C-alpha positions as CSV (number, residue, x, y, z in Angstrom):
1,M,0.0,-0.1,0.1
2,L,2.9,2.5,1.0
3,Y,4.4,1.7,-2.6
4,L,0.9,2.5,-4.4
5,F,0.7,5.6,-2.2
6,K,4.1,7.1,-3.4
7,I,3.5,6.5,-6.9
8,Y,0.1,8.5,-6.6
9,N,2.0,11.2,-4.7
10,Y,4.5,11.3,-7.4
11,F,1.9,11.9,-10.2
12,Y,0.0,14.3,-8.1
13,K,3.0,16.6,-7.6
14,L,3.8,16.8,-11.2
15,D,4.6,20.5,-12.6
16,I,1.0,21.4,-14.3
17,M,2.9,23.7,-16.7
18,T,4.9,20.6,-18.0
19,M,1.6,18.8,-18.7
20,R,0.4,22.0,-20.6
21,K,3.6,22.0,-22.7
22,N,3.0,18.3,-23.5
23,F,-0.6,18.8,-24.3
24,F,0.3,21.9,-26.8
25,L,3.0,19.9,-28.6
26,L,0.5,17.1,-29.1
27,L,-1.9,19.8,-30.7
28,I,1.1,21.0,-32.7
29,L,1.7,17.4,-33.9
30,M,-1.8,16.9,-34.8
31,S,-2.1,20.1,-36.9
32,L,1.3,19.3,-38.9
33,T,-0.3,15.6,-39.7
34,S,-3.8,16.9,-40.6
35,C,-1.9,18.3,-43.6
36,M,-1.1,14.8,-44.7
37,G,-2.7,12.9,-47.5
38,E,-2.2,15.7,-49.9
39,T,-0.1,14.8,-52.8
40,Q,1.6,16.8,-55.5
41,F,0.2,14.3,-58.5
42,E,-2.3,16.2,-60.3
43,L,-4.9,15.4,-63.2
44,P,-3.4,16.7,-66.5
45,K,-5.4,19.2,-68.5
46,K,-7.2,17.6,-71.5
47,K,-5.7,18.4,-74.9
48,A,-7.0,18.2,-78.2
49,P,-7.1,19.3,-81.7
50,I,-9.2,22.4,-82.5
51,K,-11.3,20.2,-84.7
52,F,-11.3,16.7,-86.4
53,T,-9.5,16.4,-89.9
54,N,-12.9,15.1,-91.8
55,Q,-15.3,17.0,-89.8
56,K,-16.9,18.1,-93.1
57,I,-18.7,14.8,-93.4
58,I,-20.8,15.5,-90.5
59,N,-21.8,18.7,-92.3
60,K,-22.5,16.8,-95.6
61,I,-24.7,14.2,-93.6
62,N,-26.5,17.1,-91.9
63,E,-27.2,19.0,-95.0
64,N,-29.7,16.1,-96.3
65,T,-31.9,16.1,-93.1
66,N,-33.9,18.4,-90.8
67,V,-34.6,15.9,-88.2
68,E,-33.0,16.8,-84.8
69,I,-31.0,14.7,-82.8
70,D,-33.0,12.9,-80.2
71,A,-31.9,11.8,-77.1
72,Y,-32.8,8.2,-78.0
73,W,-31.0,9.0,-81.3
74,W,-31.6,5.4,-82.9
75,K,-35.2,6.3,-83.1
76,S,-34.1,8.3,-86.5
77,F,-33.7,4.9,-88.2
78,N,-37.5,4.8,-88.0
79,D,-37.9,1.0,-87.1
80,P,-40.3,0.5,-84.2
81,L,-38.9,-3.3,-84.2
82,L,-35.3,-2.0,-83.5
83,N,-36.6,0.5,-80.8
84,K,-38.3,-2.2,-79.0
85,L,-35.3,-4.5,-79.2
86,I,-32.8,-1.8,-77.7
87,N,-35.3,-0.9,-75.0
88,D,-35.4,-4.4,-73.9
89,C,-31.7,-5.1,-74.1
90,L,-31.1,-1.9,-72.0
91,K,-33.6,-3.2,-69.5
92,H,-32.7,-7.0,-69.5
93,N,-29.3,-7.3,-70.9
94,L,-27.1,-9.5,-68.6
95,D,-23.9,-7.3,-69.2
96,I,-25.8,-4.3,-68.3
97,L,-27.6,-6.0,-65.3
98,A,-24.1,-6.8,-63.9
99,A,-22.6,-3.4,-64.5
100,T,-25.6,-2.0,-62.6
101,T,-25.0,-4.4,-59.7
102,R,-21.2,-3.3,-59.7
103,L,-22.3,0.3,-59.6
104,Q,-24.7,-0.4,-56.4
105,V,-21.7,-2.1,-54.7
106,A,-19.6,1.0,-55.4
107,N,-22.4,3.1,-54.0
108,K,-22.4,1.0,-50.8
109,N,-18.7,1.3,-50.5
110,L,-19.1,5.1,-51.0
111,K,-21.5,5.5,-48.0
112,L,-19.2,3.2,-45.9
113,A,-16.3,5.4,-46.7
114,G,-18.4,8.2,-45.3
115,I,-19.1,6.9,-41.9
116,K,-15.6,5.4,-41.1
117,N,-14.7,8.9,-39.6
118,L,-17.7,8.6,-37.2
119,P,-17.3,7.3,-33.6
120,E,-18.4,3.7,-33.0
121,I,-20.5,3.1,-30.1
122,N,-21.4,-0.4,-28.7
123,L,-24.0,-1.2,-26.0
124,N,-23.5,-4.2,-23.8
125,L,-25.6,-5.9,-21.3
126,G,-24.9,-8.6,-19.0
127,G,-25.6,-10.2,-15.6
128,N,-24.6,-13.3,-13.7
129,L,-25.6,-15.6,-10.6
130,L,-23.0,-17.2,-8.5
131,E,-23.6,-19.5,-5.6
132,E,-21.0,-20.7,-3.2
133,H,-21.6,-23.8,-1.1
134,N,-19.4,-24.7,1.8
135,V,-18.8,-28.6,2.4
136,D,-18.1,-28.3,6.1
137,A,-20.7,-28.1,8.7
138,S,-21.0,-24.4,8.9
139,N,-23.6,-24.3,6.2
140,D,-21.8,-21.0,5.3
141,N,-23.3,-20.5,1.7
142,K,-23.3,-17.2,-0.4
143,T,-25.3,-16.3,-3.4
144,T,-24.1,-13.3,-5.5
145,R,-26.3,-11.8,-8.3
146,N,-25.4,-8.8,-10.4
147,L,-26.7,-7.0,-13.5
148,Q,-24.7,-4.6,-15.4
149,A,-25.3,-2.3,-18.5
150,G,-22.4,-0.2,-20.3
151,L,-21.7,2.1,-23.3
152,N,-18.4,1.7,-24.8
153,F,-16.9,4.3,-27.7
154,S,-14.2,4.5,-29.9
155,F,-13.0,7.4,-31.8
156,S,-10.1,7.6,-34.2
157,P,-9.6,11.4,-35.6
158,D,-8.3,11.5,-39.1
159,F,-5.4,13.9,-38.4
160,A,-3.2,12.2,-41.1
161,G,-5.9,12.4,-43.7
162,Q,-6.0,8.6,-44.5
163,Q,-9.7,8.2,-44.2
164,N,-10.1,11.4,-46.3
165,E,-8.0,9.7,-49.1
166,L,-9.9,6.5,-48.9
167,A,-13.1,8.3,-49.3
168,K,-11.8,9.8,-52.6
169,V,-10.7,6.3,-53.6
170,A,-14.4,5.2,-53.1
171,I,-15.7,8.3,-54.9
172,A,-13.4,7.6,-58.0
173,E,-14.6,3.8,-58.0
174,F,-18.1,5.0,-58.0
175,E,-17.4,7.2,-60.7
176,M,-15.7,4.5,-62.6
177,E,-18.6,2.0,-62.5
178,Q,-21.1,5.0,-63.2
179,A,-19.3,5.7,-66.5
180,A,-18.9,1.9,-66.9
181,L,-22.5,1.5,-67.0
182,K,-23.3,4.3,-69.3
183,G,-20.6,2.9,-71.8
184,I,-21.9,-0.7,-71.6
185,M,-25.2,0.9,-72.4
186,L,-24.0,2.7,-75.3
187,K,-21.8,-0.4,-76.5
188,I,-25.0,-2.6,-76.3
189,S,-27.1,-0.1,-78.1
190,S,-24.5,0.3,-80.8
191,E,-24.1,-3.2,-81.2
192,V,-27.7,-4.0,-81.7
193,I,-28.1,-1.5,-84.3
194,Q,-25.0,-2.7,-86.1
195,D,-26.4,-6.3,-86.0
196,Y,-29.8,-5.3,-87.0
197,A,-28.5,-3.4,-90.0
198,Q,-26.4,-6.3,-91.1
199,L,-29.6,-8.8,-90.7
200,R,-31.9,-6.3,-92.7
201,G,-29.3,-6.1,-95.6
202,I,-28.8,-9.8,-95.8
203,Q,-32.6,-10.3,-95.8
204,E,-32.9,-7.9,-98.6
205,K,-30.2,-9.8,-100.6
206,I,-32.0,-13.1,-100.0
207,K,-35.0,-11.5,-101.4
208,L,-33.3,-10.4,-104.4
209,L,-31.4,-13.7,-105.1
210,K,-34.8,-15.6,-104.6
211,K,-36.3,-13.4,-107.3
212,Y,-33.6,-13.8,-109.7
213,I,-33.1,-17.5,-109.2
214,N,-36.7,-18.0,-110.2
215,L,-36.0,-15.8,-113.6
216,Q,-32.8,-17.7,-114.3
217,E,-34.9,-20.9,-113.9
218,E,-37.1,-19.6,-116.4
219,T,-34.2,-18.8,-118.7
220,L,-32.7,-22.0,-118.2
221,N,-36.1,-23.6,-119.1
222,S,-36.0,-21.7,-122.5
223,V,-32.6,-22.6,-123.1
224,R,-33.1,-26.3,-122.7
225,A,-36.0,-26.2,-124.9
226,E,-33.8,-24.4,-127.4
227,H,-31.0,-26.9,-126.8
228,N,-33.3,-30.0,-127.6
229,V,-34.2,-28.6,-131.1
230,G,-30.8,-27.6,-131.9
231,L,-31.4,-23.6,-131.5
232,S,-28.7,-23.1,-128.7
233,S,-25.3,-24.7,-127.9
234,N,-24.4,-26.8,-125.0
235,I,-22.2,-23.7,-123.8
236,D,-25.5,-21.7,-123.4
237,L,-27.1,-24.6,-121.4
238,Q,-24.1,-25.0,-119.2
239,K,-23.7,-21.2,-118.7
240,S,-27.3,-21.2,-117.3
241,I,-27.1,-24.0,-115.0
242,I,-23.6,-22.5,-113.6
243,S,-25.6,-19.1,-113.2
244,I,-28.3,-20.8,-111.2
245,S,-26.0,-23.0,-109.1
246,T,-23.8,-20.0,-108.1
247,L,-26.9,-18.1,-106.9
248,K,-28.2,-21.0,-104.8
249,A,-25.0,-21.3,-103.1
250,D,-24.7,-17.6,-102.5
251,L,-28.4,-17.9,-101.0
252,S,-27.2,-20.7,-98.8
253,N,-24.5,-18.6,-97.3
254,L,-26.8,-15.6,-96.7
255,E,-29.5,-17.8,-94.9
256,E,-26.9,-19.0,-92.7
257,M,-25.6,-15.6,-92.0
258,R,-29.3,-14.4,-91.4
259,D,-29.8,-17.0,-88.8
260,I,-26.4,-16.3,-86.8
261,Y,-27.5,-12.5,-86.7
262,I,-30.8,-13.4,-85.5
263,L,-29.3,-15.6,-82.7
264,K,-26.9,-12.8,-81.9
265,L,-29.7,-10.2,-81.7
266,S,-32.2,-12.5,-79.7
267,D,-29.2,-13.3,-77.1
268,L,-28.6,-9.7,-76.6
269,S,-32.1,-9.3,-75.2
270,S,-31.7,-12.1,-72.9
271,K,-35.3,-12.3,-71.6
272,Y,-37.2,-12.4,-74.9
273,R,-35.0,-14.6,-76.9
274,E,-37.6,-16.9,-78.3
275,S,-40.0,-14.1,-79.1
276,Y,-37.1,-12.0,-81.0
277,Q,-36.2,-15.1,-83.0
278,F,-39.8,-15.2,-84.3
279,L,-40.1,-11.5,-85.0
280,L,-36.5,-10.9,-86.5
281,R,-37.2,-13.5,-89.1
282,K,-40.0,-11.6,-90.8
283,H,-38.4,-9.7,-93.4
284,T,-38.5,-5.7,-93.6
285,K,-36.8,-3.1,-95.5
286,P,-33.1,-2.1,-94.6
287,I,-32.8,0.6,-92.1
288,T,-31.5,4.1,-92.9
289,Y,-30.6,6.8,-90.6
290,K,-32.6,10.0,-91.3
291,G,-31.4,12.2,-88.4
292,R,-28.6,14.4,-87.8
293,V,-25.3,13.6,-86.3
294,P,-23.8,15.9,-83.4
295,N,-21.1,18.2,-84.7
296,L,-18.9,17.9,-81.8
297,I,-15.3,19.2,-81.6
298,P,-12.5,16.8,-80.0
299,I,-12.4,18.5,-76.5
300,K,-16.3,18.1,-76.2
301,V,-15.8,14.1,-77.3
302,L,-13.2,13.9,-74.6
303,N,-15.7,15.2,-72.0
304,T,-18.3,13.0,-73.4
305,R,-16.7,9.6,-73.8
306,T,-17.4,7.0,-71.0
307,D,-14.1,5.5,-71.4
308,V,-12.1,8.9,-70.8
309,R,-14.3,9.5,-67.5
310,Q,-13.4,5.9,-66.6
311,G,-9.6,6.8,-67.1
312,E,-10.0,10.0,-65.4
313,A,-11.7,8.2,-62.4
314,N,-9.2,5.6,-62.2
315,L,-6.2,8.2,-62.2
316,K,-8.1,10.0,-59.1
317,K,-8.3,6.7,-57.6
318,F,-4.6,6.0,-57.8
319,I,-3.7,9.4,-56.8
320,A,-5.7,9.2,-53.7
321,R,-3.9,5.8,-53.0
322,I,-0.8,7.8,-52.8
323,G,-2.1,9.7,-49.9
324,V,-3.4,6.5,-48.1
325,A,0.2,5.2,-48.3
326,E,1.8,8.4,-47.0
327,A,-0.5,8.6,-44.1
328,D,1.2,5.6,-42.7
329,Y,4.2,7.6,-41.9
330,Y,2.3,9.4,-39.0
331,P,0.9,8.6,-35.9
332,T,-2.7,7.5,-35.2
333,F,-4.8,8.9,-32.3
334,T,-7.4,6.8,-30.7
335,L,-9.8,8.0,-28.0
336,N,-11.5,5.2,-26.0
337,G,-14.2,5.6,-23.3
338,N,-16.9,3.5,-21.4
339,I,-19.4,3.7,-18.8
340,N,-21.0,1.0,-17.0
341,I,-23.9,0.8,-14.5
342,G,-25.2,-2.1,-12.5
343,A,-26.3,-3.4,-9.2
344,E,-25.0,-6.1,-7.1
345,K,-26.5,-8.1,-4.2
346,V,-24.8,-10.7,-2.3
347,S,-27.0,-13.1,-0.2
348,S,-29.0,-11.2,2.2
349,S,-26.7,-8.0,2.2
350,S,-28.4,-4.8,0.8
351,L,-28.3,-4.0,-2.8
352,T,-25.0,-2.2,-4.1
353,D,-25.1,0.3,-6.9
354,I,-22.2,0.2,-9.5
355,L,-21.0,3.1,-11.5
356,I,-17.5,2.5,-13.5
357,G,-16.1,5.0,-16.1
358,S,-12.9,5.3,-18.0
359,L,-11.5,7.6,-20.7
360,S,-8.2,6.7,-22.5
361,A,-6.3,8.1,-25.4
362,I,-3.6,6.1,-27.3
363,I,-0.8,7.6,-29.9
364,T,0.4,4.9,-32.0
365,N,3.5,5.7,-34.3
366,T,5.9,3.1,-36.0
367,L,9.3,3.6,-35.3
368,F,10.5,0.9,-37.7
369,D,9.0,-1.2,-40.3
370,G,12.0,-2.1,-42.3
371,G,11.1,0.3,-45.0
372,K,7.6,-1.1,-46.0
373,T,5.8,2.1,-45.7
374,A,8.4,3.9,-48.3
375,I,8.0,1.0,-50.6
376,N,4.3,1.2,-50.5
377,V,4.3,4.9,-51.2
378,E,6.7,4.3,-54.1
379,I,4.4,1.4,-55.3
380,A,1.4,3.8,-55.1
381,K,3.1,6.5,-57.0
382,K,4.1,4.0,-59.9
383,E,0.6,3.0,-59.9
384,A,-0.5,6.5,-60.4
385,E,2.2,6.9,-63.2
386,E,0.7,4.2,-65.2
387,A,-2.9,5.3,-64.7
388,L,-1.7,8.6,-66.0
389,I,-0.2,6.8,-69.1
390,Q,-3.6,4.8,-69.7
391,Y,-5.5,8.0,-69.4
392,K,-3.5,9.6,-71.9
393,Q,-3.7,6.6,-74.2
394,I,-7.5,6.5,-73.8
395,M,-7.7,10.1,-74.8
396,N,-5.6,9.5,-77.9
397,R,-7.9,6.5,-78.7
398,A,-10.9,8.4,-78.5
399,I,-9.9,11.0,-81.1
400,L,-8.5,8.2,-83.4
401,D,-11.6,6.4,-82.9
402,V,-13.8,9.3,-84.2
403,E,-11.5,10.2,-87.1
404,S,-11.5,6.6,-88.4
405,S,-15.1,6.6,-88.1
406,L,-15.5,9.6,-90.0
407,Y,-13.2,8.5,-93.0
408,S,-15.1,5.4,-93.0
409,T,-18.4,7.1,-93.1
410,E,-17.1,9.4,-95.9
411,T,-16.1,6.5,-98.0
412,I,-19.0,4.6,-97.6
413,Y,-21.0,7.7,-98.3
414,K,-19.1,8.2,-101.8
415,K,-19.3,4.5,-102.7
416,I,-23.1,4.5,-102.2
417,T,-23.5,7.5,-104.6
418,Y,-21.2,5.6,-107.2
419,L,-23.2,2.4,-106.8
420,E,-26.5,3.9,-107.2
421,D,-25.6,5.3,-110.4
422,A,-24.0,2.1,-111.4
423,V,-27.2,0.0,-110.4
424,N,-29.8,2.5,-112.3
425,A,-27.4,2.0,-115.3
426,S,-27.3,-1.6,-115.0
427,K,-31.3,-1.9,-114.4
428,N,-31.8,0.0,-117.6
429,S,-29.3,-2.3,-119.3
430,L,-31.3,-5.4,-118.0
431,K,-34.5,-4.1,-119.1
432,Q,-33.2,-3.7,-122.6
433,S,-31.6,-7.0,-122.7
434,E,-34.7,-8.7,-121.6
435,S,-36.6,-7.1,-124.4
436,L,-33.9,-7.9,-127.0
437,Y,-33.9,-11.5,-125.8
438,K,-37.6,-12.0,-126.1
439,E,-37.4,-10.7,-129.5
440,G,-34.4,-13.0,-130.4
441,F,-31.8,-10.4,-131.0
442,I,-29.4,-11.7,-128.3
443,D,-28.9,-15.0,-127.2
444,S,-29.0,-16.4,-123.4
445,L,-25.6,-15.8,-122.7
446,K,-25.9,-12.0,-123.1
447,L,-29.0,-11.9,-120.9
448,I,-27.4,-14.2,-118.1
449,D,-24.3,-11.7,-118.1
450,T,-26.3,-8.6,-118.0
451,R,-28.5,-10.3,-115.2
452,T,-25.7,-11.5,-113.2
453,M,-24.0,-7.9,-113.5
454,F,-27.1,-6.3,-112.1
455,I,-27.5,-8.9,-109.3
456,N,-23.8,-8.2,-108.1
457,L,-24.0,-4.4,-108.2
458,K,-27.4,-4.4,-106.5
459,Q,-25.9,-6.8,-103.7
460,R,-22.9,-4.3,-103.4
461,L,-25.2,-1.5,-103.0
462,I,-27.3,-3.1,-100.2
463,D,-23.9,-4.1,-98.5
464,E,-22.7,-0.6,-98.4
465,E,-26.1,0.7,-97.3
466,S,-26.1,-1.5,-94.5
467,K,-22.3,-0.7,-93.7
468,Y,-23.5,3.0,-93.6
469,S,-26.0,2.2,-91.0
470,V,-23.5,0.1,-89.1
471,E,-20.8,3.2,-89.4
472,I,-23.4,5.7,-88.2
473,A,-23.9,3.6,-85.1
474,K,-20.0,3.2,-84.8
475,L,-19.7,7.0,-85.2
476,F,-22.1,7.6,-82.3
477,L,-20.3,5.3,-80.1
478,A,-16.9,7.1,-81.1
479,L,-18.6,10.2,-80.1
480,G,-19.8,8.8,-76.9
481,I,-23.4,9.9,-77.4
482,S,-25.7,8.2,-74.9
483,H,-29.3,8.8,-74.0
């Protein structure tokens, strides 16, 4: 007891000024460490050309239409089934549903990051019953009963800024998933349009081939009849057979491609697979985009593209992780406290009230970790450097995507113009050939050649018109235009 009294007396006689000095030193340390978590690593400014090198094609497209750009831009294809298919895909596509779930998880993590700086408070309740029985003859038994309740709290102020940096990481991850979801929705919409345009083009070619296979079979019957009476040569007969067989082989390939595209489009919707397999098999006209194209300058494209926003958020995340790693250099401060109330009764004695409280503060700092913290900081900085490089690559690729799409659109635009003139000329030539053949002025070989030329040119035109719709969808994807 005397030893304990001396210890108590020593602490009691401590100079109060010394305690104050220590307290102020602690405050200074806290104010200095509160500046931590900041890093000199910054987001670069977006740099882009003033305009795209082939921006004129957008002006040319927009000259031919007065239809304004709709938020749901694909509606300018004027195809109700396409609109329905895209809407169902946006609601039920598995990739979109998975991205939506990831965004929800990121949102929950963001909320968690916001509450980590709050105190943690716990409630505890307890009680026990203790009976002591002596085995001797004294019969001196004792029963102890107690009941207690308490509140415990723990609070760690974020003086080093680590929790603040972790919150920045959570915000960046949320922004990444948000941009990813929009990007996947735009990608799925574009894929649906591209596949749908190809499907309708293939179905149009199937219709064309079936028509001309029937015409070629009629010609073959005439040639065969002429050959039987010696009015046409065996060359004419074989040429007619070759022409029909070639068209039928082409038809088989087209029917296979049609079925593949139907399966792809039906699978994108996920939920209504069988229904769309039936609806898509019905032939309709190829789709043509009737609306305008956004005349965006490159810097606006960088601000619109979801992959650029993802890259920017990813860079923010790794910059924040530098602050998280640097915060480990500095001490942590934890304040713990509890208060317990209760009552205890021993056998027949009176009830005793219990009140216990405590408050403690702990400062923890690592004196030696073998250089682990420094290595972690260096790793975080290198990861941020990599994220910066990736961010710049994404921006360069975004500009290149638009440039490539604009050039492809212009090329297809020109080819359609040339092929339309060629098809019209070939159609007129075919009409003249059919009249001359009926009047006997030309033989079947000439008619077959003229008809084959028309079929080939018409198929090429259908292909380019389908490619134009595909390229419009790619252009909107490259521009980052989503609803």
